N, C-alpha and C positions, 0 to 999 in steps of 0.2 A: 513599544505600541504594547496596547494593551491586548490580551488573547484568553476569551473562553473559550473552553474545547470540553466535548467528550470522545468517550467509545462504547464501542456494542458490539457486540459478538453471537453470534444463534447459530444452531449445528443446522437450520433448516430441515425438511419436510421426508427428505426421502435416507441422509445421512444418520448411521448410529453414532458416530463418532465427529467432535469437530477440530480439523486439522489446521483452521486457521489458529493464529494470534496477533495480539498488539500488545502494545505499551505504550501508553503516555507516563512523559515527563511530568510529577508533579508539580515543579515549577512554567511548564511549559516552553522546555527549551527546545524539545525535539520529542517526533511522533513517530511513528513502526507501524505498519501491518505489514505480517507474513501471510502466506496460503500455503502449506507443505502438501506434499504430495507423494507415492510410495508408499501405498497401504495403511492401512490405520494407524498401528505405533508408527510408523515410518514419516507418514506425515507430518502427525502431530508431533514427534519428535525435532526433526527438520523447522517446525515454524518457533518449536520452543527454543529452540538453539539459537537460531538465528537472530531471535527478538534480545534473548539475554544477553548473547554474546555483544551485539550492538550496542545496548544498553548499560553494558558494562566497558566496553571499550570508550563511550562519549564522557561518561559520567570521569572515568579514570586521564582523559586528555584532553576535556574541555579545555582549561585553563590555558592548555598547552597555546604557542606560537602558529603553531600546523595551519595555513589557511582551508575556508570550511571544504574548499572542494577535497584536499587533501584528505582531513581528516574524514570525510563520509566515504572517501575511497578505502583509507585505509580499514577504517569498522567493517565494510562489507565484504572487505577480503580476509576479514579475521573470521567472519561469521562462515565465511565460503571454508578455508581450514580447517574448522571447529566440527564442521560438518562432517568433512573428509574425516575426519580424525574417529568420528563416533560411526561411521559405516565402517573403517578398518577392525575397530573393533566389535565391533555389532554384525556382523554377515547379513543378517537376516532384514536389515536397515541397509542395504548395499546399494539401493537403489533410490533412498529416499533423496527428496531435495525439496527447498520451495521460491516461492518467488518473494519480492519484498518492496519496499518502497518506504522511505526513510525523509522527513521533512527535520530539519535544524534551523533554530531561530539564535544566534550567536550576539551577544549585546554588544549594540552600535553598531553594528554589520548587516549586510542585505542576506535573507534568508538564502537556504540552496534546498535541493530535493536532489535525490539519488534513488535509481530503481535498477531492477533485475526482473524482467516476467512479464505477466500482464496484471500484477496488483498496479494498481492508477492513481493519480491525482489528479484530483477536476479543482478547477478555480470556478468562482461565483464573482463575478462584477457585476453589480445594476443587475441584470434582466439576463444579462447574456452566461455560461456555463462552457468554460474551455477545458479538455484535454489536457494537462500541460505533459504527460508521461506519454509515448511511446509501445505499446505492446509490443517485446517483446517473442511473436509469434509469427509462424508461417503464414496464415491469414494476414496479419499487419502486413506483412514483406509483401504480400500480392496485391492487397489493395493498394499500397505506395505505386507498385508498379502499374496499375491500373489496368493487369490483370483479373480483376472479380470487384464487386460496386459495392458499396456500407452493406446496402440488404443483404446481396449477397454472403457477405460473409458473417451477417450476426448466426446465420443456420448453416453457416457452411461444416461439412461433417471434422474439417480438421482446422477448427476454431481454436482446438485446447492443445496441439500441438505448441509446446513452445521452445522458442531456439534459442533461449538462457534460461538458467536460474540457479542459486544457490547450491552446492553439494555437487560439482561439477570440475573435474581436475582441468576440464578445456573451455572454463569460464574466460571468455573473450573480451567481454567487456562490461564495465559499471558504468552507467549513463547517469552522469553529475551533471547538474546545472543551477545555473544563479534562479530565483523564483522574483518575481514583482509581487509586492502586495501593497496594501493601501486601505484605511480607515473603510470600512464596509465590506470588503471582501472576506467571504466564505471557502475554507479551504475544505475539501473531502478526499480522505485517501479510503481505499475500499480494495476490498477482493474480488474477483470475478464471480461471485456468487451473487453481489448485487448486480453486476454490470451485464450478465448474462438474462436477467429474467427484465431489468427496467430500462429503457430506452432516455438517451441525455436529457430530452425533454420533459421525461417522467420525473426525472431525478432533479434536476434545477425546476421543477414546477414546486416538488415539494421544501428544496433548501429558499425559495422566494417567499411562500409563503408560512412556513414558518419556523419563525425567529427562534427561539431556544433551544437549543443547542441538541439538548436530551431528547424533546421532543420529537425534532426533526429526525435522528438518530435512529427513535422507535419507529418514525413515519415510514420509513426507507424500508428498513429490516420487512416491517408486516407490510408493504408494498409488495417486496421481492416473492414472500411469503406465498401471500396471494395468486401472485400470476404462475407459483409451480413450488418456491423455493428448493431448488432440487440440488443444492450446495451449499457447503457453509456460507455464511454472509456475517463478513465485517466493515463495520465504517466506522471512520474516525473524523471528527467534526471539527472546525477551530476557526473562528469568526476571529477578525481582526477588529478590534476600534482603535480608538483617536488617542486614548490616555499611554502614557510613558508607560506605567507601571502592569506588570504580568499578573494576572491572576485566574485560577480558574475556577 
C-alpha cells in the first residue's frame, strides 16, 4: 500500500526548549515520536537518544528474519539501555526519560506498533477516530478500573504521572501490537502536547476535513496552540492509499 506522510513539531507557547523528537524513515518504513522529560537538557537528550537509537537499530536489522514484534521490542530495549548509559555518564541527566510510540511497515507483512508512556497512536477510519495505544499513566489505570471518569481524567492533577517510560532500570513492559490498516485510513502519532489541548473529537474533525497531510499537521498544532500550547507539540500523520508502491 502506498503511504503519504509528514511530521511537524512545535515548542508551544510556554516552553523555551522542545523536548519532543520525531523521525520519519524517508521510505516510509517506520515512524517515531518521543516526548522527553527530566529538565531542559535531560528531556531533549532522552528523546534524541531514543529516536536515534531506534532508527539505527531498525535500519541495521530491517532485513533480518526477526518477527516484527521481536524487532520492535529489541529496538525499544536498546533505546532504554542507551538512555541508561548516558545517565551514568552524565549525572546531571540521571532522572531523564522519554515516552515513545513507533509504527513499522515491513514489506508484505502486517504493520506493527509499539509504545511506552503516553505518546499516542490514533487511527482514523471513515468518520471514526480510535486511540490504538493505551496510556501508561496512573490516570489511565484509574479510568480503566472505573475509579475516575474520562472527564475527570482530562483535568486530574495526576494526569501527567507516568507508570512507564524509557530510561528506567525497572522498565517492565513494552507494549507491542499488530496494527490493522486499510486504504483510506489515516494514522496519527503524537505527543501529549496535542492531546492535552485537543479532544479526540477536535482531532478527528481536523483529520477528516483536511486531506493533505502537511496541512492537517499544521492545523492540529495551531489548534493546540490556540487552546494554550502549554507543552511541546509533535504530530506525525500517515495516510494509507490503495496503491502498491510507497511514496512520501
